[in-house]
Biopython code that builds the backbone (N, CA, C, O; Angstrom):
import numpy as np
from Bio.PDB.StructureBuilder import StructureBuilder

atoms = [
    (1, "MET", "N", (71.900, 114.051, 121.583)),
    (1, "MET", "CA", (70.975, 115.109, 121.245)),
    (1, "MET", "C", (71.698, 116.084, 120.333)),
    (1, "MET", "O", (72.783, 116.564, 120.662)),
    (2, "VAL", "N", (71.100, 116.374, 119.193)),
    (2, "VAL", "CA", (71.720, 117.278, 118.238)),
    (2, "VAL", "C", (71.105, 118.651, 118.397)),
    (2, "VAL", "O", (69.885, 118.813, 118.362)),
    (3, "VAL", "N", (71.960, 119.628, 118.570)),
    (3, "VAL", "CA", (71.540, 121.012, 118.675)),
    (3, "VAL", "C", (71.917, 121.671, 117.360)),
    (3, "VAL", "O", (72.883, 121.241, 116.730)),
    (4, "GLY", "N", (71.200, 122.691, 116.919)),
    (4, "GLY", "CA", (71.392, 123.336, 115.623)),
    (4, "GLY", "C", (72.839, 123.573, 115.229)),
    (4, "GLY", "O", (73.721, 123.639, 116.086)),
    (5, "ASN", "N", (73.077, 123.697, 113.956)),
    (5, "ASN", "CA", (74.383, 123.971, 113.367)),
    (5, "ASN", "C", (75.427, 122.900, 113.670)),
    (5, "ASN", "O", (76.573, 123.224, 113.978)),
    (6, "ASP", "N", (75.037, 121.619, 113.584)),
    (6, "ASP", "CA", (75.960, 120.497, 113.764)),
    (6, "ASP", "C", (76.702, 120.530, 115.094)),
    (6, "ASP", "O", (77.853, 120.099, 115.159)),
    (7, "GLN", "N", (76.082, 121.022, 116.140)),
    (7, "GLN", "CA", (76.714, 121.015, 117.451)),
    (7, "GLN", "C", (75.997, 120.001, 118.329)),
    (7, "GLN", "O", (74.772, 119.885, 118.301)),
    (8, "GLU", "N", (76.774, 119.283, 119.096)),
    (8, "GLU", "CA", (76.204, 118.264, 119.956)),
    (8, "GLU", "C", (76.577, 118.561, 121.394)),
    (8, "GLU", "O", (77.754, 118.583, 121.752)),
    (9, "ALA", "N", (75.570, 118.788, 122.208)),
    (9, "ALA", "CA", (75.737, 119.022, 123.642)),
    (9, "ALA", "C", (76.772, 120.107, 123.929)),
    (9, "ALA", "O", (77.590, 119.961, 124.837)),
    (10, "GLY", "N", (76.739, 121.181, 123.168)),
    (10, "GLY", "CA", (77.624, 122.306, 123.401)),
    (10, "GLY", "C", (79.024, 122.152, 122.840)),
    (10, "GLY", "O", (79.845, 123.062, 122.963)),
    (11, "ALA", "N", (79.312, 121.004, 122.221)),
    (11, "ALA", "CA", (80.637, 120.793, 121.642)),
    (11, "ALA", "C", (80.765, 121.609, 120.357)),
    (11, "ALA", "O", (79.834, 121.681, 119.554)),
    (12, "GLU", "N", (81.915, 122.210, 120.183)),
    (12, "GLU", "CA", (82.147, 123.043, 119.009)),
    (12, "GLU", "C", (82.685, 122.185, 117.867)),
    (12, "GLU", "O", (83.585, 121.369, 118.064)),
    (13, "VAL", "N", (82.122, 122.377, 116.666)),
    (13, "VAL", "CA", (82.563, 121.639, 115.496)),
    (13, "VAL", "C", (83.507, 122.535, 114.706)),
    (13, "VAL", "O", (83.152, 123.658, 114.349)),
    (14, "HIS", "N", (84.711, 122.037, 114.433)),
    (14, "HIS", "CA", (85.720, 122.806, 113.722)),
    (14, "HIS", "C", (85.577, 122.584, 112.218)),
    (14, "HIS", "O", (85.133, 121.517, 111.794)),
    (15, "PRO", "N", (85.942, 123.566, 111.414)),
    (15, "PRO", "CA", (85.857, 123.412, 109.951)),
    (15, "PRO", "C", (86.654, 122.222, 109.422)),
    (15, "PRO", "O", (86.252, 121.595, 108.442)),
    (16, "ILE", "N", (87.783, 121.905, 110.064)),
    (16, "ILE", "CA", (88.578, 120.747, 109.629)),
    (16, "ILE", "C", (87.746, 119.474, 109.724)),
    (16, "ILE", "O", (87.761, 118.648, 108.812)),
    (17, "GLU", "N", (87.035, 119.322, 110.809)),
    (17, "GLU", "CA", (86.214, 118.130, 111.004)),
    (17, "GLU", "C", (85.125, 118.036, 109.947)),
    (17, "GLU", "O", (84.805, 116.943, 109.479)),
    (18, "LEU", "N", (84.555, 119.172, 109.568)),
    (18, "LEU", "CA", (83.517, 119.169, 108.538)),
    (18, "LEU", "C", (84.084, 118.771, 107.183)),
    (18, "LEU", "O", (83.463, 117.994, 106.457)),
    (19, "VAL", "N", (85.247, 119.289, 106.835)),
    (19, "VAL", "CA", (85.877, 118.949, 105.554)),
    (19, "VAL", "C", (86.199, 117.457, 105.510)),
    (19, "VAL", "O", (85.910, 116.786, 104.519)),
    (20, "LEU", "N", (86.788, 116.947, 106.568)),
    (20, "LEU", "CA", (87.164, 115.536, 106.593)),
    (20, "LEU", "C", (85.936, 114.626, 106.614)),
    (20, "LEU", "O", (85.939, 113.562, 105.995)),
    (21, "ALA", "N", (84.898, 115.038, 107.319)),
    (21, "ALA", "CA", (83.664, 114.245, 107.343)),
    (21, "ALA", "C", (83.018, 114.213, 105.963)),
    (21, "ALA", "O", (82.523, 113.173, 105.528)),
    (22, "ARG", "N", (83.023, 115.348, 105.281)),
    (22, "ARG", "CA", (82.456, 115.394, 103.921)),
    (22, "ARG", "C", (83.266, 114.533, 102.964)),
    (22, "ARG", "O", (82.701, 113.871, 102.093)),
    (23, "LEU", "N", (84.578, 114.537, 103.118)),
    (23, "LEU", "CA", (85.428, 113.716, 102.268)),
    (23, "LEU", "C", (85.136, 112.234, 102.475)),
    (23, "LEU", "O", (85.024, 111.482, 101.506)),
    (24, "LEU", "N", (85.014, 111.815, 103.719)),
    (24, "LEU", "CA", (84.686, 110.411, 104.004)),
    (24, "LEU", "C", (83.300, 110.042, 103.490)),
    (24, "LEU", "O", (83.104, 108.961, 102.937)),
    (25, "ARG", "N", (82.343, 110.944, 103.677)),
    (25, "ARG", "CA", (80.980, 110.686, 103.205)),
    (25, "ARG", "C", (80.948, 110.566, 101.688)),
    (25, "ARG", "O", (80.321, 109.654, 101.150)),
    (26, "LEU", "N", (81.626, 111.489, 100.990)),
    (26, "LEU", "CA", (81.640, 111.462, 99.529)),
    (26, "LEU", "C", (82.312, 110.198, 99.007)),
    (26, "LEU", "O", (81.805, 109.566, 98.079)),
    (27, "GLY", "N", (83.439, 109.827, 99.589)),
    (27, "GLY", "CA", (84.118, 108.603, 99.172)),
    (27, "GLY", "C", (83.259, 107.364, 99.392)),
    (27, "GLY", "O", (83.225, 106.465, 98.553)),
    (28, "SER", "N", (82.574, 107.325, 100.516)),
    (28, "SER", "CA", (81.706, 106.176, 100.807)),
    (28, "SER", "C", (80.531, 106.108, 99.840)),
    (28, "SER", "O", (80.161, 105.026, 99.386)),
    (29, "LEU", "N", (79.949, 107.249, 99.527)),
    (29, "LEU", "CA", (78.814, 107.270, 98.595)),
    (29, "LEU", "C", (79.234, 106.870, 97.188)),
    (29, "LEU", "O", (78.525, 106.118, 96.519)),
    (30, "ILE", "N", (80.378, 107.366, 96.737)),
    (30, "ILE", "CA", (80.865, 106.994, 95.400)),
    (30, "ILE", "C", (81.165, 105.499, 95.348)),
    (30, "ILE", "O", (80.799, 104.824, 94.386)),
    (31, "ALA", "N", (81.827, 104.982, 96.378)),
    (31, "ALA", "CA", (82.132, 103.552, 96.420)),
    (31, "ALA", "C", (80.855, 102.720, 96.444)),
    (31, "ALA", "O", (80.758, 101.710, 95.747)),
    (32, "ALA", "N", (79.883, 103.137, 97.237)),
    (32, "ALA", "CA", (78.616, 102.395, 97.308)),
    (32, "ALA", "C", (77.900, 102.407, 95.963)),
    (32, "ALA", "O", (77.340, 101.394, 95.544)),
    (33, "ALA", "N", (77.918, 103.559, 95.285)),
    (33, "ALA", "CA", (77.254, 103.643, 93.980)),
    (33, "ALA", "C", (77.946, 102.737, 92.960)),
    (33, "ALA", "O", (77.276, 102.022, 92.215)),
    (34, "LEU", "N", (79.270, 102.760, 92.924)),
    (34, "LEU", "CA", (79.993, 101.903, 91.983)),
    (34, "LEU", "C", (79.750, 100.426, 92.270)),
    (34, "LEU", "O", (79.534, 99.638, 91.350)),
    (35, "LEU", "N", (79.785, 100.055, 93.542)),
    (35, "LEU", "CA", (79.541, 98.658, 93.905)),
    (35, "LEU", "C", (78.117, 98.230, 93.578)),
    (35, "LEU", "O", (77.897, 97.127, 93.078)),
    (36, "THR", "N", (77.157, 99.095, 93.856)),
    (36, "THR", "CA", (75.758, 98.767, 93.585)),
    (36, "THR", "C", (75.519, 98.566, 92.092)),
    (36, "THR", "O", (74.891, 97.589, 91.683)),
    (37, "VAL", "N", (76.019, 99.486, 91.291)),
    (37, "VAL", "CA", (75.848, 99.363, 89.837)),
    (37, "VAL", "C", (76.581, 98.131, 89.328)),
    (37, "VAL", "O", (76.053, 97.401, 88.490)),
    (38, "GLY", "N", (77.790, 97.891, 89.823)),
    (38, "GLY", "CA", (78.546, 96.721, 89.394)),
    (38, "GLY", "C", (77.846, 95.418, 89.740)),
    (38, "GLY", "O", (77.785, 94.504, 88.917)),
    (39, "ILE", "N", (77.321, 95.329, 90.948)),
    (39, "ILE", "CA", (76.613, 94.107, 91.352)),
    (39, "ILE", "C", (75.313, 93.951, 90.561)),
    (39, "ILE", "O", (74.950, 92.839, 90.178)),
    (40, "ALA", "N", (74.617, 95.053, 90.319)),
    (40, "ALA", "CA", (73.383, 94.986, 89.526)),
    (40, "ALA", "C", (73.681, 94.513, 88.107)),
    (40, "ALA", "O", (72.953, 93.682, 87.565)),
    (41, "LEU", "N", (74.745, 95.036, 87.503)),
    (41, "LEU", "CA", (75.112, 94.593, 86.162)),
    (41, "LEU", "C", (75.540, 93.132, 86.151)),
    (41, "LEU", "O", (75.275, 92.407, 85.192)),
    (42, "MET", "N", (76.199, 92.707, 87.215)),
    (42, "MET", "CA", (76.627, 91.312, 87.317)),
    (42, "MET", "C", (75.418, 90.379, 87.360)),
    (42, "MET", "O", (75.416, 89.328, 86.719)),
    (43, "THR", "N", (74.392, 90.767, 88.115)),
    (43, "THR", "CA", (73.195, 89.917, 88.200)),
    (43, "THR", "C", (72.397, 89.919, 86.905)),
    (43, "THR", "O", (71.643, 88.983, 86.641)),
    (44, "MET", "N", (72.555, 90.968, 86.088)),
    (44, "MET", "CA", (71.866, 91.021, 84.798)),
    (44, "MET", "C", (72.661, 90.335, 83.698)),
    (44, "MET", "O", (72.225, 90.291, 82.548)),
    (45, "GLY", "N", (73.821, 89.803, 84.046)),
    (45, "GLY", "CA", (74.601, 89.042, 83.083)),
    (45, "GLY", "C", (75.580, 89.865, 82.267)),
    (45, "GLY", "O", (76.181, 89.342, 81.330)),
    (46, "MET", "N", (75.757, 91.120, 82.590)),
    (46, "MET", "CA", (76.712, 91.965, 81.872)),
    (46, "MET", "C", (78.074, 91.845, 82.540)),
    (46, "MET", "O", (78.486, 92.708, 83.315)),
    (47, "THR", "N", (78.757, 90.761, 82.223)),
    (47, "THR", "CA", (79.991, 90.439, 82.938)),
    (47, "THR", "C", (81.223, 91.143, 82.395)),
    (47, "THR", "O", (82.322, 90.919, 82.902)),
    (48, "VAL", "N", (81.075, 91.988, 81.377)),
    (48, "VAL", "CA", (82.233, 92.702, 80.849)),
    (48, "VAL", "C", (82.533, 93.939, 81.700)),
    (48, "VAL", "O", (83.681, 94.162, 82.085)),
    (49, "LEU", "N", (81.519, 94.733, 81.992)),
    (49, "LEU", "CA", (81.712, 95.988, 82.718)),
    (49, "LEU", "C", (81.604, 95.823, 84.237)),
    (49, "LEU", "O", (82.236, 96.567, 84.986)),
    (50, "ALA", "N", (80.817, 94.863, 84.688)),
    (50, "ALA", "CA", (80.534, 94.700, 86.115)),
    (50, "ALA", "C", (81.793, 94.521, 86.978)),
    (50, "ALA", "O", (81.923, 95.210, 87.990)),
    (51, "PRO", "N", (82.714, 93.635, 86.623)),
    (51, "PRO", "CA", (83.901, 93.482, 87.477)),
    (51, "PRO", "C", (84.748, 94.756, 87.563)),
    (51, "PRO", "O", (85.356, 95.034, 88.597)),
    (52, "LYS", "N", (84.781, 95.516, 86.486)),
    (52, "LYS", "CA", (85.545, 96.768, 86.507)),
    (52, "LYS", "C", (84.916, 97.776, 87.456)),
    (52, "LYS", "O", (85.628, 98.475, 88.175)),
    (53, "LEU", "N", (83.588, 97.859, 87.466)),
    (53, "LEU", "CA", (82.904, 98.771, 88.385)),
    (53, "LEU", "C", (83.068, 98.323, 89.833)),
    (53, "LEU", "O", (83.261, 99.151, 90.724)),
    (54, "ILE", "N", (82.993, 97.043, 90.064)),
    (54, "ILE", "CA", (83.171, 96.522, 91.425)),
    (54, "ILE", "C", (84.594, 96.790, 91.912)),
    (54, "ILE", "O", (84.802, 97.196, 93.055)),
    (55, "THR", "N", (85.570, 96.560, 91.033)),
    (55, "THR", "CA", (86.962, 96.840, 91.398)),
    (55, "THR", "C", (87.165, 98.329, 91.678)),
    (55, "THR", "O", (87.846, 98.698, 92.634)),
    (56, "ALA", "N", (86.571, 99.182, 90.837)),
    (56, "ALA", "CA", (86.677, 100.629, 91.046)),
    (56, "ALA", "C", (86.042, 101.023, 92.374)),
    (56, "ALA", "O", (86.593, 101.853, 93.097)),
    (57, "GLY", "N", (84.895, 100.441, 92.706)),
    (57, "GLY", "CA", (84.231, 100.726, 93.977)),
    (57, "GLY", "C", (85.083, 100.330, 95.172)),
    (57, "GLY", "O", (85.157, 101.060, 96.161)),
    (58, "LEU", "N", (85.724, 99.172, 95.077)),
    (58, "LEU", "CA", (86.592, 98.722, 96.173)),
    (58, "LEU", "C", (87.833, 99.599, 96.297)),
    (58, "LEU", "O", (88.284, 99.878, 97.407)),
    (59, "LEU", "N", (88.391, 100.035, 95.166)),
    (59, "LEU", "CA", (89.551, 100.929, 95.210)),
    (59, "LEU", "C", (89.195, 102.282, 95.819)),
    (59, "LEU", "O", (89.972, 102.845, 96.590)),
    (60, "VAL", "N", (88.021, 102.801, 95.470)),
    (60, "VAL", "CA", (87.577, 104.067, 96.066)),
    (60, "VAL", "C", (87.370, 103.885, 97.564)),
    (60, "VAL", "O", (87.744, 104.749, 98.357)),
    (61, "LEU", "N", (86.773, 102.759, 97.948)),
    (61, "LEU", "CA", (86.544, 102.483, 99.368)),
    (61, "LEU", "C", (87.862, 102.382, 100.137)),
    (61, "LEU", "O", (87.966, 102.884, 101.256)),
    (62, "LEU", "N", (88.859, 101.741, 99.546)),
    (62, "LEU", "CA", (90.166, 101.624, 100.204)),
    (62, "LEU", "C", (90.942, 102.939, 100.165)),
    (62, "LEU", "O", (91.717, 103.225, 101.077)),
    (63, "GLY", "N", (90.744, 103.729, 99.133)),
    (63, "GLY", "CA", (91.475, 104.975, 98.994)),
    (63, "GLY", "C", (90.919, 106.125, 99.817)),
    (63, "GLY", "O", (91.618, 107.112, 100.046)),
    (64, "THR", "N", (89.679, 106.015, 100.264)),
    (64, "THR", "CA", (89.048, 107.101, 101.006)),
    (64, "THR", "C", (89.794, 107.445, 102.308)),
    (64, "THR", "O", (90.042, 108.627, 102.546)),
    (65, "PRO", "N", (90.159, 106.491, 103.147)),
    (65, "PRO", "CA", (90.915, 106.858, 104.357)),
    (65, "PRO", "C", (92.280, 107.465, 104.046)),
    (65, "PRO", "O", (92.750, 108.346, 104.766)),
    (66, "VAL", "N", (92.911, 106.995, 102.977)),
    (66, "VAL", "CA", (94.206, 107.563, 102.587)),
    (66, "VAL", "C", (94.025, 109.026, 102.192)),
    (66, "VAL", "O", (94.821, 109.882, 102.578)),
    (67, "MET", "N", (92.976, 109.306, 101.421)),
    (67, "MET", "CA", (92.702, 110.686, 101.016)),
    (67, "MET", "C", (92.370, 111.552, 102.225)),
    (67, "MET", "O", (92.671, 112.746, 102.231)),
    (68, "ARG", "N", (91.760, 110.972, 103.236)),
    (68, "ARG", "CA", (91.448, 111.730, 104.442)),
    (68, "ARG", "C", (92.731, 112.156, 105.148)),
    (68, "ARG", "O", (92.841, 113.290, 105.614)),
    (69, "VAL", "N", (93.698, 111.248, 105.225)),
    (69, "VAL", "CA", (94.968, 111.579, 105.871)),
    (69, "VAL", "C", (95.735, 112.612, 105.044)),
    (69, "VAL", "O", (96.352, 113.519, 105.602)),
    (70, "VAL", "N", (95.698, 112.479, 103.718)),
    (70, "VAL", "CA", (96.357, 113.460, 102.852)),
    (70, "VAL", "C", (95.719, 114.832, 103.051)),
    (70, "VAL", "O", (96.422, 115.831, 103.207)),
    (71, "ALA", "N", (94.383, 114.881, 103.044)),
    (71, "ALA", "CA", (93.679, 116.151, 103.230)),
    (71, "ALA", "C", (93.992, 116.751, 104.599)),
    (71, "ALA", "O", (94.191, 117.960, 104.715)),
    (72, "ALA", "N", (94.037, 115.917, 105.631)),
    (72, "ALA", "CA", (94.340, 116.414, 106.975)),
    (72, "ALA", "C", (95.745, 117.000, 107.033)),
    (72, "ALA", "O", (95.958, 118.053, 107.635)),
    (73, "SER", "N", (96.701, 116.323, 106.413)),
    (73, "SER", "CA", (98.069, 116.847, 106.445)),
    (73, "SER", "C", (98.181, 118.158, 105.683)),
    (73, "SER", "O", (98.928, 119.046, 106.094)),
    (74, "ILE", "N", (97.458, 118.295, 104.589)),
    (74, "ILE", "CA", (97.460, 119.555, 103.836)),
    (74, "ILE", "C", (96.818, 120.668, 104.657)),
    (74, "ILE", "O", (97.346, 121.777, 104.733)),
    (75, "ILE", "N", (95.684, 120.365, 105.267)),
    (75, "ILE", "CA", (94.986, 121.377, 106.071)),
    (75, "ILE", "C", (95.840, 121.814, 107.252)),
    (75, "ILE", "O", (95.962, 123.008, 107.526)),
    (76, "PHE", "N", (96.430, 120.854, 107.947)),
    (76, "PHE", "CA", (97.252, 121.207, 109.108)),
    (76, "PHE", "C", (98.493, 121.986, 108.690)),
    (76, "PHE", "O", (98.932, 122.879, 109.415)),
    (77, "THR", "N", (99.061, 121.667, 107.540)),
    (77, "THR", "CA", (100.226, 122.408, 107.063)),
    (77, "THR", "C", (99.846, 123.840, 106.703)),
    (77, "THR", "O", (100.574, 124.776, 107.031)),
    (78, "LYS", "N", (98.711, 124.014, 106.029)),
    (78, "LYS", "CA", (98.257, 125.361, 105.676)),
    (78, "LYS", "C", (97.965, 126.200, 106.909)),
    (78, "LYS", "O", (98.194, 127.409, 106.913)),
    (79, "GLU", "N", (97.458, 125.556, 107.957)),
    (79, "GLU", "CA", (97.159, 126.263, 109.198)),
    (79, "GLU", "C", (98.399, 126.422, 110.081)),
    (79, "GLU", "O", (98.326, 127.012, 111.158)),
    (80, "ARG", "N", (99.513, 125.904, 109.630)),
    (80, "ARG", "CA", (100.769, 125.948, 110.369)),
    (80, "ARG", "C", (100.661, 125.276, 111.735)),
    (80, "ARG", "O", (101.283, 125.700, 112.709)),
    (81, "ASP", "N", (99.865, 124.232, 111.778)),
    (81, "ASP", "CA", (99.756, 123.410, 112.983)),
    (81, "ASP", "C", (100.724, 122.249, 112.802)),
    (81, "ASP", "O", (100.337, 121.139, 112.438)),
    (82, "TRP", "N", (101.995, 122.539, 113.068)),
    (82, "TRP", "CA", (103.070, 121.615, 112.731)),
    (82, "TRP", "C", (102.990, 120.303, 113.491)),
    (82, "TRP", "O", (103.385, 119.258, 112.973)),
    (83, "HIS", "N", (102.484, 120.349, 114.708)),
    (83, "HIS", "CA", (102.371, 119.134, 115.517)),
    (83, "HIS", "C", (101.475, 118.106, 114.809)),
    (83, "HIS", "O", (101.873, 116.959, 114.607)),
    (84, "PHE", "N", (100.269, 118.531, 114.439)),
    (84, "PHE", "CA", (99.335, 117.610, 113.790)),
    (84, "PHE", "C", (99.736, 117.321, 112.348)),
    (84, "PHE", "O", (99.472, 116.230, 111.843)),
    (85, "ALA", "N", (100.365, 118.279, 111.682)),
    (85, "ALA", "CA", (100.850, 118.034, 110.321)),
    (85, "ALA", "C", (101.906, 116.930, 110.341)),
    (85, "ALA", "O", (101.904, 116.042, 109.488)),
    (86, "PHE", "N", (102.801, 116.995, 111.318)),
    (86, "PHE", "CA", (103.839, 115.972, 111.450)),
    (86, "PHE", "C", (103.221, 114.592, 111.670)),
    (86, "PHE", "O", (103.609, 113.623, 111.017)),
    (87, "PHE", "N", (102.265, 114.506, 112.586)),
    (87, "PHE", "CA", (101.652, 113.204, 112.865)),
    (87, "PHE", "C", (100.825, 112.701, 111.692)),
    (87, "PHE", "O", (100.747, 111.493, 111.467)),
    (88, "SER", "N", (100.211, 113.601, 110.945)),
    (88, "SER", "CA", (99.482, 113.181, 109.741)),
    (88, "SER", "C", (100.430, 112.593, 108.711)),
    (88, "SER", "O", (100.115, 111.593, 108.065)),
    (89, "ILE", "N", (101.590, 113.215, 108.562)),
    (89, "ILE", "CA", (102.576, 112.705, 107.606)),
    (89, "ILE", "C", (103.149, 111.372, 108.085)),
    (89, "ILE", "O", (103.419, 110.486, 107.274)),
    (90, "VAL", "N", (103.332, 111.229, 109.386)),
    (90, "VAL", "CA", (103.806, 109.946, 109.932)),
    (90, "VAL", "C", (102.779, 108.848, 109.646)),
    (90, "VAL", "O", (103.146, 107.742, 109.248)),
    (91, "VAL", "N", (101.502, 109.150, 109.847)),
    (91, "VAL", "CA", (100.445, 108.168, 109.559)),
    (91, "VAL", "C", (100.431, 107.832, 108.072)),
    (91, "VAL", "O", (100.270, 106.671, 107.698)),
    (92, "LEU", "N", (100.598, 108.841, 107.226)),
    (92, "LEU", "CA", (100.630, 108.612, 105.786)),
    (92, "LEU", "C", (101.815, 107.718, 105.404)),
    (92, "LEU", "O", (101.674, 106.828, 104.565)),
    (93, "CYS", "N", (102.967, 107.948, 106.009)),
    (93, "CYS", "CA", (104.132, 107.094, 105.756)),
    (93, "CYS", "C", (103.892, 105.667, 106.242)),
    (93, "CYS", "O", (104.307, 104.707, 105.592)),
    (94, "ALA", "N", (103.229, 105.532, 107.372)),
    (94, "ALA", "CA", (102.912, 104.187, 107.882)),
    (94, "ALA", "C", (101.946, 103.464, 106.948)),
    (94, "ALA", "O", (102.080, 102.262, 106.721)),
    (95, "MET", "N", (100.981, 104.191, 106.413)),
    (95, "MET", "CA", (100.049, 103.586, 105.456)),
    (95, "MET", "C", (100.777, 103.178, 104.175)),
    (95, "MET", "O", (100.528, 102.102, 103.633)),
    (96, "ALA", "N", (101.672, 104.037, 103.696)),
    (96, "ALA", "CA", (102.440, 103.724, 102.490)),
    (96, "ALA", "C", (103.333, 102.512, 102.721)),
    (96, "ALA", "O", (103.447, 101.650, 101.850)),
    (97, "ALA", "N", (103.968, 102.442, 103.889)),
    (97, "ALA", "CA", (104.815, 101.295, 104.206)),
    (97, "ALA", "C", (103.979, 100.019, 104.288)),
    (97, "ALA", "O", (104.407, 98.961, 103.828)),
    (98, "GLY", "N", (102.797, 100.123, 104.869)),
    (98, "GLY", "CA", (101.917, 98.951, 104.949)),
    (98, "GLY", "C", (101.490, 98.467, 103.575)),
    (98, "GLY", "O", (101.413, 97.263, 103.331)),
    (99, "ILE", "N", (101.214, 99.396, 102.684)),
    (99, "ILE", "CA", (100.832, 99.019, 101.318)),
    (99, "ILE", "C", (102.021, 98.394, 100.593)),
    (99, "ILE", "O", (101.888, 97.371, 99.921)),
    (100, "TYR", "N", (103.189, 99.029, 100.742)),
    (100, "TYR", "CA", (104.379, 98.538, 100.035)),
    (100, "TYR", "C", (104.809, 97.158, 100.528)),
    (100, "TYR", "O", (105.037, 96.248, 99.730)),
    (101, "PHE", "N", (104.918, 97.012, 101.840)),
    (101, "PHE", "CA", (105.412, 95.751, 102.385)),
    (101, "PHE", "C", (104.330, 94.677, 102.460)),
    (101, "PHE", "O", (104.646, 93.492, 102.564)),
    (102, "GLY", "N", (103.068, 95.071, 102.409)),
    (102, "GLY", "CA", (101.989, 94.105, 102.518)),
    (102, "GLY", "C", (101.488, 93.557, 101.198)),
    (102, "GLY", "O", (100.636, 92.669, 101.174)),
    (103, "LYS", "N", (102.011, 94.084, 100.095)),
    (103, "LYS", "CA", (101.506, 93.654, 98.800)),
    (103, "LYS", "C", (101.941, 92.248, 98.407)),
    (103, "LYS", "O", (101.259, 91.583, 97.627)),
    (104, "GLY", "N", (103.059, 91.797, 98.937)),
    (104, "GLY", "CA", (103.540, 90.459, 98.630)),
    (104, "GLY", "C", (104.059, 90.362, 97.192)),
    (104, "GLY", "O", (103.613, 91.096, 96.311)),
    (105, "ASP", "N", (104.977, 89.474, 96.976)),
    (105, "ASP", "CA", (105.554, 89.346, 95.618)),
    (105, "ASP", "C", (105.101, 88.122, 94.909)),
    (105, "ASP", "O", (105.501, 87.885, 93.769)),
]
sb = StructureBuilder()
sb.init_structure("model")
sb.init_model(0)
sb.init_chain("A")
sb.init_seg("    ")
for serial, (resi, resn, name, xyz) in enumerate(atoms, 1):
    if name == "N":
        sb.init_residue(resn, " ", resi, " ")
    sb.init_atom(name, np.array(xyz, "f"), 0.0, 1.0, " ", f" {name:<3s}", serial, name[0])
structure = sb.get_structure()
């Protein structure tokens, strides 16, 4: 049950959660738009631009969670919440290590 002002069952919504939710929503919408246009162009036979748009959509989709962690670490650092800032940076390092070691040669 949703109660006014984005509150659910008396739970308080923090500004950090709103910023991060908006970031995820925006990234998902941009990725969906790029993929939709790319697939539409592909079906119309415009094979020059379509793969580039599809690739861009997939990169935005993959980059959105990374940007969320970056934004969270910046927000927590600005708020001087060192505990969560530290864990955000640890998660960011784990993501970077996964990308680096998972790319294969």
